[in-house]
N, C-alpha and C positions, 0 to 999 in steps of 0.2 A: 059336823061329820063330813060334809062336802068339801070344806076347806082342807081337812086332813088328807083326803084322798087326792086332792088336786096337787099337793106338794110332791108326792112320789111321782106323779105323772109328769110334772115339769122336769124333775131330775132324770127321769127315763128319757124324755125327749132330748135333754142336754147330752146324755150319754150317746144316744143314737146319732145326734148331730156331730159330736166329736169323733165318733167312730167313722162316720161318713167322710169327714174332713181328712182323717188319717188315711183312709183308703185312697182318697183322691191324691194325697201327697205321695203315697207309695206308688200308685199307678204312674204319676208324673215322673217320679224318680226312676222307675224302671224303663219308662218310655224314653227318658233322656239318655240313659246309659245302655239301653238295649240288651240288658242281661238276659231276660227271659227268651228273647228271640235267638240270642247267641247260644243259650243252653239248648234250645230246641235244635239248632243247626248242628251242634257237636254231637248231641244224642242221636240224631238221624244218620250221621256219617260214621259214628264210632263203631257201629255193628259191622259195617262193611270193611272198615279199616282193621278191625280185630286186633287191637294192640295187646302186647303181652302185659303191659301195665296200664289198665284203664284210667286209674286216677292220675298217673303221670301224664297220660295222653290229654286228659282234660286240663290239667294244670298247665301244660305247655301251650295248649290252645288259648287259654285265657291270658297267659303271660304276654302274648303278642298285643293284647289290648290294654295292658297296664300303662300307667303314666311313665313318661321318660324319667329315669332316675336323675337326680340332681345332687350336687354337692351340699352337704349340710355343715361340714366343718373340716378344717385342717388342724392337725396336731404336729408339733415339732419338738424335738428334744436334742440335747447334745449327745453325740455318739463318738466313735473313734474309728480311724482308718487303720490300714495295715502297719503304719509306722507309729501307731499310738498317738497320733495327732487328733485334736478335736475336729469334728465335722458335724454336719446336720443330718438328722434322720427325720423323714417326713411321712405322715400318714394322711390318707384321703378317705373321708367317710361320706357315704351317699345314702339317700332314702331310696330303698329298693322294695317295691311292693309293700309300702306302708311301714317298713322297718329300717332303722338305721344300721348300716353295715360298714365294716372296715374293708375297703376294696383293694388298697395297695399301700405298700410300705417301701421306701427307697432310702438308701444311705448314700449321700453324695461323696464322690471321690474328691480328693484334694490334690492340688498341684503345688509343688515348691518352686517359686519363681526364682529364688536365688540358686546359682549353681552350687554343686557340692563343695567347690573350692572356695566359696565365700568365707569371709572372716566370721568367727564365732559370734562376735558382737552383733553383726548384721543378721545372723541366723536367729539369735535370741530376740532381736527386734521383730523379725518376721513371725516368730512363734507367738509373741505377745499380740501382734496384730491379728493373727489367725484366731486366737481365742476371743478377741473383741468382736471380730466379724461373726463368729459362730454364735456368740451370745446375742448379738443384735439380730441375726437372722432368725433365731428361735423366737425372739420377741415379735418380729414382724409377721412371721407365719401364724403364730397363735393369736395375734391381734388383728391388724388391719387387713392382711391378706385373707384370713379365714372369713372375716365378715364380708369382704368384697366378693368372694367367690360363692357365697351361700346362694343356692338356687340356680347356679350355672350348670349347664350340661357338660360333663367332663369330656365328651366326645368332640366338643368344639375347641380343639387345641389352640387354634390361632386366637380365638376370643379370650381364652384363659391366659395365654402368654401376654396378650396386649394389656389386659386388665392389671395384672400384677406388675408388669413393667412400668406402666403409667403411675402406679402408686409409688414405687421406689424412685422413679424419676422426679416426681413432685417433691418427695422428701429430700432428694439430692439437691434440687434447685433451691429449696428453702434454706438448706444448710449453706449452700454457696452464697446466697444473698446475705445471710447473717454474718458469714465470715468476711465477705467483702466490706460490709458496713463497719465491722470491728477494725479491719485493716485500715480503712479510710480514716476512722476516728483516731487510731493510733498514729497514723502518718501525720495528720493535722497537729496532733499534740507534739510530736517530735519536731515538726517544722517550727512551732512556736518556741520550743526549748532551744533549738539551734539558733533562731533569730535573736533570742534574748542573750545567749552565750556570745554570739558574734558582736552584738552591740556592746556588751561588757568588755570584750577583748579590745574593740576599737577605742573605747574610752580609756582603758589602761595603757594603750600603746601610744597615745598622743604625746608628742615631744620627744619620743625615743627614736634614735636612728635605727633604721632597718638594715640588717646585714644582708648582703646579696646571697641569694640561694646558691648552695654548693652544687656543682655539677657532679652527677653520679660517676663514680669510677668503677672500673671493672673490665674484665676481659671481654672481648667480643664473643657473641654466641652465634651458633649456626642458626640460620633461619628455621623457624618452626615448620613442621610438616602440616599441611592443610588436611585436617581429619574431619570427616563428617561424623559427629557424635551419634551414639545410639539414641533412638527415640526414648524420651522419658517414660517411665512406667506409668500406665494409666491410673489416675487417681479415682478409685472406686468408692462409692458410698458404703459406709459401714453397714454390713448386713446384706449387701446386694447379692451375696452368694445364695440367698434364699430363692432367687429366680430359677437357677438351674435345678435346685432340689424340688421345688414345687412342680416345675414343668414336667420333669420326667416321671414324677409320682402320679400326676394327673393322667399322663399318657398311659401308664400301666393300668390305672383304674378304668380308663375308657376301653382298653383291650379286654379287661375282665367283663365289663358290661356287654360288650359285643360278642363275648364268648369266642374270641379268636386269639391266636398267638400274638404276642407283642410285635413281632416282625411284620405280621400281616396288617396290623393296624397302622404301623408306621409306613408301610408301602402304600396303603390307601390314602395317607396324608401326602405322600411324596409324589405319587403318579396320578394322572387324571383317570387312567384306566387301571384297575387292579391287575397286576401281572398274574399270568396263569402258572408261570414257573419262576424259580428263584435260583440265584447263584450263591454258593457259599464262598466267602472271601478267603484269600490265601493268608494263612497266619504268618506274621513277621515275628520270629522268636529270637530274643536276645540271648545269645550264648555267652558272649564275652562283654564285659563292661570295662571301659578305660576312661581316659580324660585327666584333667589337671588334678582332681581330688583323689585319684587312684594310684596304686604303685606303678612305677615306671615313668619314663620321660614323655610318653606319647600324650599329646593334647588334642590332636586334630580329629580323633574318632572317639565318640562317646559310647557307641554301641556297635558291635559286630553282630548283625542279624542274619539268620537263615530264612529263606523263603522257598517252599517246594515249587516244582514246576506246575503250571496249570494242568489240571486233570488228575493230579495225584490225590487220592482220598485223604482227608484230614487224619483219619485213623492211621494210615500208613506213614504219612508225613511226620506225625507226632511221635510215632514209635522210633523212627529213624533219628529225629532231632533229640529226643531224650537220650538215646544211645550215644549220639555224637557228644552231647554235653557230659555224660558220665565217663566216656572214654577220655575226653580231654582232662577231666578232673582226676582220673586215675594217673595219667601221665604227669600232671602237676604235683600230685601227692608223692609220687615216686622220687621227685627231685627236691621238694621243699616241705614235705610233711602233710599231715592230715588237714591242717588249717587251710590248705589250698582248695579243699572241697567246699568251704563255706561260700554262701551266696549272699548278695546284697539285697536291698529292698526290692529290686526288680526280679529277683530270683535267678540272677545270672552270676557266672564266675568272674572273679576280679584278679587275674594274674598280673604279674609285672610285665608290662609291654612297653618297649622303648621305641619301636618303629611300627608303622601300620602293616608292614610286610609280615611281622611276627604274628599278629592276630589273624591275618588273612591266610598265612601258611598253616596255622593251627586248624582253622576250619577246613581248608581244602584237604589237608592230610587226613583229618577225621572222616571226611566224606569219602575219600578214596579208600580208607580202611574198611568201609562197609561195602566195597565193590560198587560204589555209586560214582557218578561223574560230576565234578563241580562245573557249573555252567549249563548242565543239561538236566540232571535230576534235582539239584538244589542250586539256588542262586544266593548271592550275598548282597545285603543292603547295609550301607554305612550311615549311621546317624552322626553327623559331623558337629552340629551345634556351634557354628563358627563364631557367633557373638560371644561365646564363653572364653575363647582363647585369643581374642583380639586385644592387642595392647594399644589403648587409646592414646597414651602418651607418645609412643613411638610411631603410631600409625601403621603398625605391622601385625601380621598374624604369627603367633608363636606356635608353629605346628608341632615342634618337639622342644622339650626344655633346652634353651640355649640356641635354638635355630629359628630365626624369624624370617618371614617372607612378606614381600610387598603385595599389594592388590594384584598387580600384573603377574607376579611370580605364582600366585595361587592357581591361575588358569593352567599354566604349564604343569604345576605340581599334580593336580588331579588328573589331567590328561595323560601324563606319563605313568602315574600309578595304575590307572584303569587300563592303560595299554598293556601292562604286564599282567593284569588280573581281569581277564574278560568275564569272569564269573560274577563280577560286581555289576548289578543292574539297577542300583538305586543309590543316590546321594541325597541325604536330607540336610538342608541348610549348609551347603559347602562353602558359602561365603555370605557375608552380611547383605541385607537388603539395600543398605546405603551404597554399596558398590554395584550399582545397576549395570554399568558397562561391562565389568568383569563377570557378573552373573550371566549376562547374555552371551559373553564369549565362551563361558563354560558350557552353556546350552548349545552353542554353535559347534563346539568341538565334540560333545559327548551325547547329545540328546537322541541321536539315531540308534544308540545301543544302551542307553541308560536313562532311567527316570530321574529328572532333576526336581526334587520335591521340596516344597516350602512348608515350614512349620512356624518358627518364630518370625519369619520374614513377613508373615501376614498378620493383620489385626485379628482380634477375636471375632467370631461369627456375627455378633450383634453390630459390629462396626463394618466388617468386611462386606456384608450384604449391601451397604450403601456406598462402599468405595468404588471408584471407577477403575476398571482394569485397562491398562494401556499396553502398547506394543513395546514399551521401554523396559518392562519387567514381566517376563512370562515364565511359567513353570509347567511341568507335565504331571504334577501330583501335588496334593495338599492334604495336610493332617488336621483332623478335628478331634476335640475331646468333649466328653460330657462332664463339665465341671464349672464351678463358679457361676458366672452370669450367662453361660451358654444355654439358652433355651432350645427346646426341641424345634420350634418354628424357625429359629435363626439357623440351626444346622441344616434343616431341610432346604431353606431358601438358598443358603450358601452352597450346598451340595449341587443343587440344580445350576446355579450360576457358574460354579467352577467347572462342572462337567461340560457345560456348553462352551466354555473357554478352552476345552481340550485337556482337562486335568483328570487324573485318576483320583478317586476318593479313598482316603485312608482314615479309619477310625482308630483312635489310640487310647490305651489305658493311661492312667496317671501314676505318679510316683507314690502318692498316698492312696492306694486302691482299697476297695471293699470287696466283699464276696458277691455283691450284686452283679448280674450278668446282662443288664440292659444294653450295654455297648455292643454285645454280640448280635442281639436282635436288631439294633439300629443299623449295624453294618449290613446285615442280610436284607433288611427292609429298604435301605437306601441303594442297594446294589453296589456297595463298595467293593473295590477290587482287593484291598488288603485290610487286615486288622492287626494292629500292633499290640500284642498281649503282654510283653515283658519276657521273662525267662521261663524255662520249662519246669520250674519248681515254685514252691510257696502256694498255700491254699487259695489265696485270692486270684492268683494267676491261673492255676489249674481249673478253678471254677469256670472261668471263661472258656478255656480250651474244652472242657467237658460239655459246656452248653453248645459250642460249635460242633462237637461230635454228635450231640443229640439232634441238632437241627439238620445236619447232613443226613443222618440215618432216617429221620422222620420224612424229610422231603423225598429221599430216594424211594422209600416204601410207598409214598403217596403218588409217585410218578411226577413230582413237581420239581425235581432237581435238574437244573440246567447246567451243563459244563461250561467252565470259563474258557474263553477264547485264548489262543496263544498271545503272549505279550506283543504289543505293537508300540513302537517308539517313534512318536511323531518328530519330525525335524523342526527344531526351533532355531530360527536365524535372528540375528540382531536387526533392529529396524534400519532402513536405509539412511545413510548419512545425508542430511540436507545439503544441497549444492550451494556453494558460496557464490554470491553474485559479485561481479566485478564493479569497482567504483564507477559511478556515473551511468551504469546500465539500468534499463527500465526493469521494474519488478513485473511479475506475472500479471498482477492486477492492473498495472499501468498499461501493459501491452494489450490487455483485453479491453481497456477503456473503462474498467469498473474498479471499485474499491469499497472497503467497508467505511461506513460513517461512524464517527465517534459518538 
């Protein structure tokens, strides 16, 4: 009987001991996280705060103590841009308060590297390469990049960009090593075959008389023009366009987590101290499109763009610019039919233009027709794209079909044109980067009244941030895009670098655009002076204009809108020509009694 009663007693003791251990664990758990104390604190203060939503008040209080959200995975899929071209759409998922959430989605814009006038075979090749890059990028994002970013705080933009860049760079280097090894193996094989063929030829030719080589006959040719060729297109690793896609999507996710606008998050990354006020960039709107691929003989201007004067609200500026575009379209339709109202991929009109003066006169007449003044209310910027109409064989620029000019002639050409049209305040790529001397002469002639802007003359941001800027090639503006390998960190670093070198920052849309509007927030966050949106029509273009209107309105209502200063055109002079020393004279180092050691 006693043994039976002892058994329940031991079980009871075990239960008591287990309950005691559990209570100790609970006490330790709450002691470590401080939940009871925090509950007591919020309950003591909530009555005095008297919030309209008590539960929301408590939730907001405890949210500040929650774990830092981190990335759980990335997802990518093939999507399409405004031209129907394949591109990459990326999603970022994070763990937020114990639950996985989709925080951001972005669709990458795509740029066509070949000019519109390129051969169809080359365009077909570019389209095939684009498809391969998109397919590879989707695989990279869903595979190695997603795994590498798991557990990373999306607010650490520089860390995110560095991680994914190093992964792609390792893949690229591995591919290069494999390709070099194959090329070396093939070269060795070819050398063996050539040696064997040469030995056989020598054996067969023994005893046979050799005929003297015939001297080539032909008419004398003029000496070839020394032409510096365009730099070869950068060979990018297949799928490297995932860098830009992931970078901007993570940046959006970070803004969501911080519960701030994207432009505010970008400004916090760009500046050491968060700005209290923001400027809205001036929209560059392409009204007319021209160039080698479009009707007419004009080659030297790709885009005729309008820019409102500093201080004009975006709402007012866009109302005027859409009216100007519509009025020009009406005039074109009256002469050549309704087809003249059609717009291209940029959303701009494409009339037949044979001379730059025609396009400039169209814009100035349309401005005057609204009782506005060209050069005061609206200015004109010309996107020249000189590399597209340079004839490498002849070493000349074909400014108009059948009319070619030398490097030296281009300086006078632009100076004379702008002398007759003072409303033009910007030239983008008026000459190639290879003609540094003539570029600096254009700056010397025009920089005091016109921005000399570099776009294709500079490397992409990932390379430009490492390039050394010299006095031999200077600009007063630079264009950046959110596409391909351009990561957010690269653009931020380059914007700072180029601003310090005296350049105005211009954010530009791409040819293959999407309805995403991150470029507008980046322009505001970077304090860019201009934003190049394309034409005043097409949904993907209007989406950016509407976002610009929204930001201007919100900043104005919040008292955070800062007006843009009037245009300032810094004088850019060519570097001084080094003095030639007379034969036998002492060098400066010899005169000072010092010199560099080898």
